[in-house]
VOFI-460883 format. One record per atom (N, C-alpha, C): x, y, z. Coordinates in steps of 0.2 Angstrom, whole numbers, padded with zeros to 4 digits, always signed. Example, Ala and Ser with C-alpha at 12.3 -4.5 7.8 and 13.67 -1.06 7.14 Angstrom:
BEGIN
+0066-0028+0039+0062-0022+0039+0066-0016+0039+0064-0011+0035+0068-0005+0036+0064+0000+0039
***
This chain:
BEGIN
-0369+0607+0973-0374+0611+0977-0374+0611+0984-0374+0617+0987-0374+0617+0994-0381+0616+0997-0382+0612+1002-0388+0611+1006-0389+0616+1012-0395+0616+1014-0396+0621+1020-0392+0619+1026-0391+0612+1027-0387+0610+1032-0379+0612+1033-0377+0614+1027-0370+0616+1026-0369+0623+1027-0373+0627+1028-0373+0635+1029-0369+0636+1036-0366+0642+1036-0363+0644+1043-0369+0647+1047-0369+0646+1053-0374+0649+1058-0371+0649+1065-0374+0654+1069-0371+0654+1076-0372+0648+1079-0367+0645+1083-0367+0640+1087-0370+0641+1093-0376+0637+1096-0379+0639+1102-0374+0638+1108-0375+0642+1113-0370+0643+1119-0372+0638+1123-0367+0635+1126-0368+0630+1131-0366+0632+1137-0370+0633+1143-0368+0635+1149-0369+0630+1154-0364+0628+1158-0364+0622+1163-0367+0624+1169-0369+0630+1170-0373+0632+1177-0378+0637+1176-0381+0638+1182-0387+0642+1181-0385+0650+1180-0389+0653+1175-0387+0660+1173-0390+0665+1178-0386+0670+1178-0388+0677+1181-0393+0680+1176-0398+0683+1178-0403+0687+1173-0402+0694+1174-0405+0697+1169-0405+0705+1169-0412+0707+1167-0415+0711+1171-0422+0714+1170-0422+0721+1171-0428+0724+1170-0428+0731+1171-0426+0734+1178-0427+0730+1183-0425+0732+1190-0419+0729+1192-0415+0727+1188-0408+0724+1189-0403+0730+1191-0398+0728+1195-0393+0733+1196-0388+0733+1190-0388+0739+1186-0384+0739+1180-0376+0738+1181-0374+0742+1186-0367+0742+1187-0364+0735+1189-0368+0732+1194-0366+0725+1196-0366+0720+1190-0371+0721+1185-0372+0717+1179-0365+0718+1175-0364+0724+1174-0358+0726+1169-0352+0723+1173-0351+0723+1179-0345+0721+1182-0345+0713+1182-0351+0710+1182-0351+0702+1181-0349+0701+1173-0351+0705+1169-0349+0704+1162-0341+0705+1161-0338+0710+1165-0331+0711+1164-0327+0705+1167-0330+0701+1172-0327+0695+1174-0328+0689+1170-0332+0690+1165-0333+0684+1160-0339+0680+1161-0344+0683+1166-0350+0679+1167-0355+0680+1162-0359+0675+1160-0365+0676+1155-0370+0679+1159-0374+0683+1156-0381+0686+1158-0386+0685+1154-0392+0682+1156-0398+0680+1152-0403+0686+1153-0405+0689+1147-0411+0693+1146-0417+0689+1147-0421+0690+1152-0426+0685+1154-0433+0687+1153-0434+0694+1152-0441+0697+1152-0443+0700+1146-0440+0706+1145-0442+0710+1139-0435+0710+1134-0436+0710+1127-0431+0710+1122-0428+0717+1123-0432+0723+1125-0429+0729+1126-0424+0729+1132-0424+0725+1137-0419+0725+1142-0412+0724+1140-0412+0719+1135-0405+0718+1131-0403+0724+1128-0407+0728+1125-0405+0734+1121-0402+0739+1127-0406+0740+1133-0404+0744+1138-0397+0742+1141-0396+0736+1142-0390+0734+1145-0384+0735+1140-0385+0734+1133-0380+0735+1129-0378+0742+1128-0383+0747+1129-0382+0754+1129-0377+0756+1135-0379+0753+1141-0375+0754+1147-0368+0751+1146-0367+0746+1143-0361+0743+1141-0356+0748+1137-0359+0751+1132-0356+0756+1128-0354+0762+1132-0359+0764+1136-0357+0770+1140-0351+0769+1145-0351+0762+1148-0345+0761+1152-0339+0760+1148-0339+0758+1142-0333+0757+1138-0330+0764+1136-0336+0769+1134-0334+0776+1132-0330+0779+1137-0331+0777+1144-0327+0781+1149-0320+0779+1150-0319+0772+1147-0313+0769+1148-0308+0769+1142-0311+0769+1136-0307+0769+1130-0308+0775+1125-0303+0777+1122-0304+0782+1117-0307+0779+1111-0311+0783+1106-0314+0780+1101-0314+0785+1095-0308+0788+1093-0307+0793+1088-0304+0790+1082-0298+0788+1083-0294+0786+1077-0297+0779+1074-0295+0777+1068-0297+0771+1065-0295+0765+1070-0288+0765+1072-0286+0759+1076-0290+0760+1083-0291+0765+1086-0295+0766+1093-0302+0763+1092-0305+0765+1086-0311+0762+1085-0311+0754+1085-0306+0751+1082-0305+0744+1081-0305+0741+1088-0301+0744+1093-0300+0742+1100-0307+0743+1104-0310+0748+1102-0317+0749+1106-0321+0744+1103-0322+0742+1097-0327+0737+1095-0325+0730+1097-0318+0729+1098-0316+0723+1101-0318+0722+1108-0318+0727+1112-0320+0727+1119-0327+0726+1119-0331+0730+1115-0338+0729+1115-0340+0722+1113-0337+0719+1108-0339+0713+1106-0338+0708+1111-0332+0708+1115-0331+0704+1121-0336+0703+1126-0338+0710+1128-0343+0710+1133-0350+0709+1131-0352+0711+1125-0359+0710+1123-0361+0703+1121-0356+0699+1119-0357+0692+1117-0358+0688+1124-0357+0691+1130-0359+0687+1136-0366+0688+1138-0370+0692+1134-0377+0693+1135-0381+0689+1131-0385+0685+1134-0389+0679+1131-0396+0680+1130-0399+0676+1125-0406+0676+1124-0407+0668+1124-0413+0667+1126-0416+0659+1125-0420+0659+1119-0419+0654+1115-0424+0653+1109-0428+0646+1111-0434+0647+1110-0439+0641+1112-0444+0640+1106-0443+0634+1103-0448+0633+1097-0447+0638+1092-0441+0640+1090-0439+0645+1085-0441+0652+1086-0443+0653+1092-0445+0660+1094-0441+0663+1100-0439+0669+1100-0436+0672+1106-0440+0672+1112-0438+0669+1118-0442+0668+1124-0442+0674+1128-0443+0680+1125-0444+0686+1129-0450+0690+1126-0453+0694+1130-0458+0698+1128-0457+0703+1123-0461+0705+1119-0460+0710+1114-0454+0710+1110-0453+0704+1107-0447+0703+1103-0449+0702+1096-0444+0704+1091-0445+0703+1084-0446+0696+1082-0449+0695+1077-0450+0689+1073-0445+0688+1068-0441+0683+1069-0435+0682+1065-0435+0676+1061-0436+0676+1055-0437+0670+1050-0431+0665+1050-0425+0668+1051-0419+0664+1051-0420+0658+1057-0423+0660+1062-0423+0655+1068-0426+0648+1065-0431+0649+1062-0435+0643+1059-0430+0640+1053-0428+0644+1049-0424+0642+1043-0417+0638+1045-0414+0641+1050-0407+0638+1052-0407+0633+1057-0413+0633+1062-0413+0629+1068-0420+0625+1067-0421+0622+1062-0428+0618+1062-0429+0613+1067-0424+0610+1069-0425+0604+1073-0422+0605+1081-0421+0612+1082-0418+0613+1089-0424+0617+1093-0426+0614+1098-0432+0616+1102-0430+0622+1107-0424+0621+1111-0422+0626+1116-0415+0627+1116-0412+0633+1115-0405+0634+1115-0404+0642+1116-0398+0643+1117-0396+0650+1119-0391+0653+1113-0392+0659+1112-0388+0663+1108-0386+0669+1111-0381+0673+1108-0379+0679+1111-0384+0685+1108-0384+0690+1112-0389+0695+1110-0387+0698+1104-0380+0700+1103-0378+0702+1096-0379+0698+1090-0378+0691+1092-0380+0686+1086-0388+0687+1084-0392+0688+1089-0399+0688+1088-0400+0696+1084-0397+0700+1086-0398+0707+1083-0395+0706+1075-0390+0703+1074-0387+0702+1068-0392+0698+1063-0395+0693+1066-0400+0689+1063-0407+0693+1061-0408+0697+1066-0414+0702+1065-0413+0706+1059-0407+0710+1059-0406+0714+1054-0405+0710+1047-0402+0705+1047-0402+0701+1041-0408+0698+1038-0413+0697+1043-0419+0695+1041-0423+0701+1038-0423+0706+1040-0426+0712+1037-0423+0713+1030-0417+0714+1029-0414+0714+1023-0416+0709+1018-0416+0703+1020-0418+0697+1016-0426+0697+1014-0430+0699+1019-0437+0699+1019-0440+0705+1014-0436+0710+1015-0439+0716+1011-0435+0717+1005-0429+0714+1004-0425+0715+0998-0420+0721+0999-0415+0721+0994-0410+0726+0995-0410+0730+0988-0411+0736+0987-0411+0739+0981-0404+0742+0980-0401+0741+0973-0395+0743+0972-0395+0747+0965-0392+0753+0964-0393+0757+0959-0391+0754+0952-0387+0748+0952-0385+0745+0946-0389+0739+0944-0394+0737+0948-0398+0732+0946-0406+0734+0946-0409+0731+0942-0417+0732+0941-0421+0729+0947-0419+0722+0949-0423+0719+0954-0419+0719+0960-0423+0719+0966-0420+0718+0972-0416+0712+0973-0410+0713+0977-0407+0707+0980-0410+0704+0986-0409+0697+0988-0412+0695+0994-0406+0691+0997-0401+0695+1001-0395+0692+1004-0397+0687+1009-0393+0682+1008-0395+0676+1013-0391+0678+1020-0393+0675+1025-0390+0676+1031-0382+0674+1031-0378+0679+1034-0371+0678+1034-0367+0679+1028-0371+0683+1023-0368+0685+1017-0367+0692+1016-0361+0694+1015-0359+0701+1014-0363+0704+1008-0365+0710+1009-0369+0714+1003-0367+0721+1004-0366+0725+0998-0364+0732+0999-0369+0736+1001-0367+0741+1005-0371+0746+1007-0369+0753+1005-0363+0753+1002-0361+0759+0998-0360+0756+0990-0361+0761+0986-0361+0759+0979-0356+0762+0974-0352+0766+0976-0347+0769+0971-0343+0764+0968-0341+0758+0971-0338+0753+0967-0342+0750+0962-0348+0749+0964-0353+0746+0959-0354+0750+0953-0354+0757+0954-0355+0761+0948-0348+0762+0944-0343+0761+0947-0337+0761+0943-0337+0754+0938-0339+0749+0941-0339+0742+0937-0345+0743+0932-0350+0746+0933-0355+0747+0928-0353+0751+0922-0349+0757+0924-0346+0761+0919-0341+0757+0914-0337+0753+0918-0332+0748+0915-0336+0744+0909-0342+0741+0912-0345+0736+0907-0349+0740+0901-0351+0746+0903-0354+0750+0898-0349+0751+0892-0342+0751+0893-0337+0753+0888-0333+0747+0886-0335+0741+0889-0331+0735+0888-0332+0733+0880-0326+0731+0877-0326+0730+0870-0324+0722+0869-0323+0718+0874-0320+0712+0873-0326+0707+0871-0324+0700+0871-0329+0695+0871-0333+0694+0877-0339+0691+0876-0343+0691+0882-0346+0683+0882-0341+0679+0880-0344+0672+0881-0344+0669+0888-0338+0670+0891-0337+0668+0898-0334+0673+0903-0335+0673+0909-0331+0677+0914-0331+0673+0920-0326+0675+0924-0326+0672+0931-0326+0677+0936-0331+0676+0941-0332+0681+0947-0329+0677+0953-0323+0680+0955-0320+0677+0961-0323+0680+0967-0326+0676+0972-0329+0679+0978-0335+0682+0976-0340+0679+0974-0346+0681+0971-0351+0685+0977-0350+0683+0983-0354+0687+0988-0361+0686+0987-0365+0691+0987-0372+0692+0986-0373+0692+0978-0369+0692+0974-0370+0690+0967-0370+0697+0963-0370+0703+0965-0371+0709+0962-0366+0709+0955-0360+0708+0956-0355+0709+0950-0358+0704+0944-0359+0697+0946-0361+0693+0941-0368+0695+0938-0372+0697+0942-0379+0700+0939-0377+0706+0934-0373+0710+0936-0371+0716+0932-0369+0713+0925-0365+0708+0925-0361+0705+0919-0367+0702+0915-0372+0698+0918-0377+0695+0914-0381+0700+0911-0382+0706+0915-0386+0711+0912-0383+0714+0906-0376+0714+0905-0372+0717+0900-0371+0711+0894-0375+0706+0895-0375+0701+0889-0369+0696+0889-0366+0695+0895-0361+0690+0896-0365+0683+0896-0363+0678+0891-0367+0672+0891-0366+0668+0897-0361+0667+0900-0360+0663+0906-0355+0666+0911-0357+0666+0917-0352+0668+0922-0351+0662+0927-0345+0660+0928-0343+0655+0933-0341+0659+0939-0344+0657+0945-0344+0661+0951-0341+0657+0957-0337+0659+0961-0335+0655+0967-0336+0659+0973-0336+0656+0979-0336+0660+0985-0334+0654+0991-0330+0656+0995-0328+0652+1001-0333+0651+1006-0338+0656+1005-0343+0655+1011-0349+0652+1008-0351+0646+1011-0357+0642+1009-0364+0646+1009-0364+0651+1013-0370+0654+1014-0371+0659+1008-0366+0661+1005-0366+0665+0998-0369+0661+0993-0366+0655+0992-0367+0650+0987-0375+0648+0988-0377+0646+0994-0383+0643+0995-0388+0649+0994-0387+0655+0996-0391+0660+0996-0393+0662+0988-0388+0662+0984-0388+0663+0977-0392+0657+0974-0391+0651+0976-0395+0645+0973-0402+0647+0974-0404+0649+0980-0411+0650+0982-0414+0656+0978-0410+0661+0977-0412+0667+0974-0413+0666+0966-0409+0662+0963-0410+0660+0956-0415+0655+0955-0415+0650+0959-0420+0645+0958-0419+0641+0952-0424+0640+0948-0424+0637+0942-0425+0642+0936-0424+0648+0937-0425+0653+0932-0419+0653+0927-0419+0657+0922-0414+0657+0917-0407+0659+0920-0407+0663+0925-0401+0665+0929-0397+0659+0931-0401+0654+0933-0397+0648+0936-0393+0644+0930-0395+0645+0924-0391+0642+0918-0386+0647+0916-0386+0654+0918-0381+0658+0916-0376+0659+0921-0377+0658+0927-0372+0659+0933-0371+0652+0936-0366+0649+0935-0364+0643+0938-0359+0644+0944-0361+0640+0950-0358+0641+0956-0354+0636+0959-0348+0638+0962-0344+0633+0966-0342+0636+0973-0343+0632+0978-0341+0634+0984-0334+0632+0985-0329+0637+0984-0322+0635+0984-0318+0642+0985-0312+0641+0987-0308+0646+0987-0305+0649+0980-0305+0655+0979-0302+0658+0973-0306+0655+0967-0302+0652+0963-0305+0650+0956-0309+0643+0957-0308+0639+0962-0311+0633+0963-0310+0628+0957-0315+0625+0955-0315+0620+0950-0314+0623+0942-0315+0630+0942-0315+0633+0935-0308+0634+0933-0306+0629+0928-0299+0629+0926-0298+0632+0918-0304+0632+0915-0304+0634+0908-0302+0642+0907-0298+0644+0902-0297+0651+0901-0303+0655+0900-0303+0661+0902-0309+0665+0901-0306+0672+0898-0311+0676+0895-0309+0683+0893-0309+0688+0898-0313+0687+0904-0313+0692+0909-0314+0689+0916-0309+0691+0921-0309+0688+0927-0311+0695+0932-0315+0694+0936-0318+0699+0940-0316+0697+0948-0313+0702+0951-0312+0700+0958-0313+0707+0963-0317+0706+0967-0318+0712+0972-0316+0709+0979-0309+0709+0980-0306+0707+0986-0308+0710+0993-0307+0707+0998-0307+0711+1005-0302+0718+1004-0304+0723+1007-0300+0729+1007-0295+0731+1012-0295+0727+1017-0291+0728+1023-0287+0722+1025-0280+0723+1027-0277+0716+1029-0279+0714+1036-0279+0707+1036-0281+0704+1043-0277+0706+1049-0280+0707+1055-0276+0709+1061-0277+0703+1066-0281+0698+1065-0283+0693+1069-0286+0687+1066-0287+0682+1069-0290+0676+1065-0297+0677+1063-0298+0676+1057-0304+0678+1054-0310+0673+1055-0316+0676+1056-0322+0672+1056-0325+0673+1049-0331+0669+1049-0334+0668+1042-0335+0675+1038-0339+0680+1041-0340+0686+1038-0334+0690+1037-0329+0690+1042-0323+0694+1041-0319+0692+1035-0320+0686+1032-0316+0685+1026-0318+0689+1020-0324+0692+1020-0326+0697+1015-0323+0704+1016-0320+0705+1022-0318+0712+1024-0310+0712+1024-0307+0707+1027-0300+0706+1028-0296+0701+1024-0290+0703+1021-0287+0698+1017-0280+0696+1021-0279+0690+1020-0272+0687+1023-0266+0688+1019-0260+0686+1021-0254+0688+1018-0253+0685+1011-0257+0679+1010-0256+0676+1003-0261+0677+0998-0266+0680+1000-0272+0680+0995-0271+0683+0988-0267+0689+0988-0266+0692+0982-0261+0688+0978-0256+0685+0981-0251+0681+0977-0254+0675+0974-0258+0672+0978-0261+0666+0976-0266+0667+0970-0270+0673+0971-0275+0675+0965-0271+0676+0959-0266+0680+0959-0262+0682+0953-0259+0676+0950-0256+0671+0954-0253+0665+0951-0259+0661+0948-0264+0660+0950-0270+0657+0947-0273+0660+0941-0273+0667+0942-0276+0671+0937-0272+0671+0930-0266+0670+0931-0261+0670+0925-0263+0664+0921-0265+0658+0924-0266+0652+0920-0273+0652+0918-0277+0656+0920-0285+0656+0918-0287+0662+0913-0282+0666+0912-0284+0672+0908-0282+0671+0901-0287+0672+0896-0285+0671+0889-0280+0676+0887-0276+0675+0882-0271+0680+0879-0273+0687+0879-0279+0688+0876-0281+0695+0875-0286+0697+0881-0287+0693+0886-0292+0694+0891-0289+0700+0896-0294+0701+0901-0293+0707+0906-0295+0704+0913-0291+0707+0918-0293+0706+0925-0296+0712+0927-0301+0712+0931-0304+0718+0934-0304+0717+0941-0300+0721+0945-0300+0721+0952-0303+0727+0955-0308+0726+0960-0311+0732+0963-0308+0733+0970-0305+0738+0971-0302+0739+0978-0303+0746+0981-0299+0748+0986-0299+0754+0989-0293+0756+0992-0292+0762+0994-0286+0765+0997-0287+0765+1004-0292+0761+1007-0294+0762+1014-0288+0760+1019-0285+0754+1017-0279+0752+1021-0274+0757+1022-0272+0760+1017-0267+0765+1016-0268+0771+1020-0274+0774+1019-0276+0780+1023-0277+0779+1030-0279+0773+1032-0280+0772+1040-0274+0769+1043-0268+0768+1039-0262+0766+1041-0262+0759+1043-0266+0755+1040-0267+0747+1042-0262+0744+1037-0260+0747+1032-0255+0744+1027-0251+0749+1024-0244+0747+1023-0240+0752+1019-0240+0750+1012-0241+0744+1010-0241+0742+1003-0248+0741+1000-0248+0743+0994-0254+0742+0990-0253+0735+0986-0257+0730+0988-0256+0724+0984-0256+0723+0977-0260+0728+0974-0261+0728+0966-0255+0731+0964-0253+0737+0967-0247+0740+0965-0241+0736+0965-0240+0732+0971-0235+0727+0972-0234+0723+0966-0240+0720+0964-0240+0715+0959-0237+0718+0952-0240+0724+0951-0238+0727+0945-0230+0729+0945-0228+0731+0951-0221+0733+0951-0216+0727+0950-0218+0721+0951-0214+0715+0949-0213+0714+0942-0218+0716+0938-0217+0716+0931-0217+0710+0927-0219+0704+0930-0217+0698+0927-0223+0694+0925-0230+0697+0927-0236+0693+0925-0240+0698+0921-0242+0703+0924-0247+0707+0922-0245+0715+0921-0248+0719+0917-0247+0726+0916-0254+0729+0916-0253+0736+0918-0259+0740+0919-0262+0742+0913-0268+0741+0911-0271+0744+0905-0275+0750+0907-0278+0751+0913-0281+0757+0915-0283+0757+0922-0284+0762+0926-0286+0762+0933-0291+0768+0934-0297+0767+0936-0302+0772+0937-0303+0773+0945-0304+0779+0947-0305+0780+0954-0311+0784+0955-0315+0783+0961-0321+0787+0963-0320+0789+0970-0322+0795+0971-0322+0797+0979-0328+0794+0982-0327+0792+0988-0332+0789+0993-0335+0795+0996-0342+0795+0996-0346+0799+1000-0344+0800+1007-0344+0806+1010-0342+0807+1017-0347+0804+1021-0345+0802+1027-0349+0798+1032-0354+0802+1034-0360+0799+1036-0366+0802+1038-0364+0807+1044-0368+0813+1045-0367+0817+1050-0370+0814+1057-0374+0809+1056-0377+0806+1062-0372+0801+1065-0367+0799+1062-0363+0794+1065-0359+0797+1071-0358+0793+1076-0354+0795+1082-0347+0794+1081-0345+0791+1076-0338+0789+1076-0334+0795+1072-0328+0796+1073-0324+0800+1070-0321+0797+1063-0324+0799+1058-0322+0796+1051-0320+0801+1047-0315+0805+1049-0312+0810+1045-0308+0808+1039-0305+0801+1040-0302+0798+1035-0306+0796+1029-0313+0796+1029-0317+0795+1024-0317+0801+1018-0315+0806+1020-0314+0812+1015-0308+0810+1010-0303+0806+1012-0298+0804+1008-0299+0797+1004-0305+0794+1006-0305+0787+1003-0308+0787+0996-0305+0783+0992-0307+0782+0985-0307+0774+0984-0313+0773+0980-0313+0766+0977-0310+0766+0971-0307+0760+0969-0302+0759+0963-0305+0753+0959-0305+0754+0952-0306+0749+0948-0300+0748+0943-0296+0742+0944-0290+0742+0941-0291+0736+0935-0289+0738+0929-0289+0734+0923-0282+0731+0921-0281+0725+0922-0274+0722+0920-0275+0717+0914-0269+0716+0911-0269+0712+0905-0262+0708+0905-0262+0703+0902-0255+0699+0901-0249+0704+0899-0243+0703+0901-0238+0707+0898-0236+0703+0891
***
């Protein structure tokens, strides 16, 4: 069992000197220049002042950096992240110490014993968004009930891959005694399997927030007896063979050191080799492996090799039983980013079996 003390959360910022502040009448250009020099800036009056400053930061970056191709967008976001995370807010008694600020339940849940500390403005924005999703719940087309994603847990905002998996389960003819869900995240794939009468799902995730969030979500209901959790990498403590292994891995190769949430988006050089090595030992002779993936890395030129195709080409562990693909919906016309590559993106569901 994961406890509330073990979950990942933003570390309070420690500043050893008096902070410069930004208010409505502050000099915007001088403030941005201070950020470029690596100086912290405290939002001290209204929450909206922070939003204004970050808008000005974006305008400044737009003048300096292109933001059209996928790689250029990556550089743009890195620059924005560097500057925006120097903008700070003070939290006092689990509330933001500025006027007209949102009420964020995570501050009380994650920092119950800290009376006064600093967080970056983007961290607070992330907490605010995460609290809205958690508080209101998330509706997914493949589930009857809303999910309540815990802070710091990845959850899907697009559904094509979930629909592919639902279609697979609708036509699944194998045994339904057990399954293993590697990287359970918010739990949607495990919940889909339970809805399709799997008796037991063993689920893992390296992120303690995902495991703790699912513990809270399931409570002492029947779900808690049908889905068993382990906070661990890949298969964790689940060593018994099973008839179905499900893995929705990250879709992009890593380009830098990963933080907690990044591990749901970017994969390292050894992830797929380690997965297939362990899956070989845990799959029953007539069992199946389902991998949910995408061609995103190939169409954005972030990777030349498709890791599942590479495994099949080796020809010494698994063979392809079937592969289903689904076109991803075009990017919203409201987005400011150039996402022409989305027209070529497909989500993929690969079904493998022993050779």
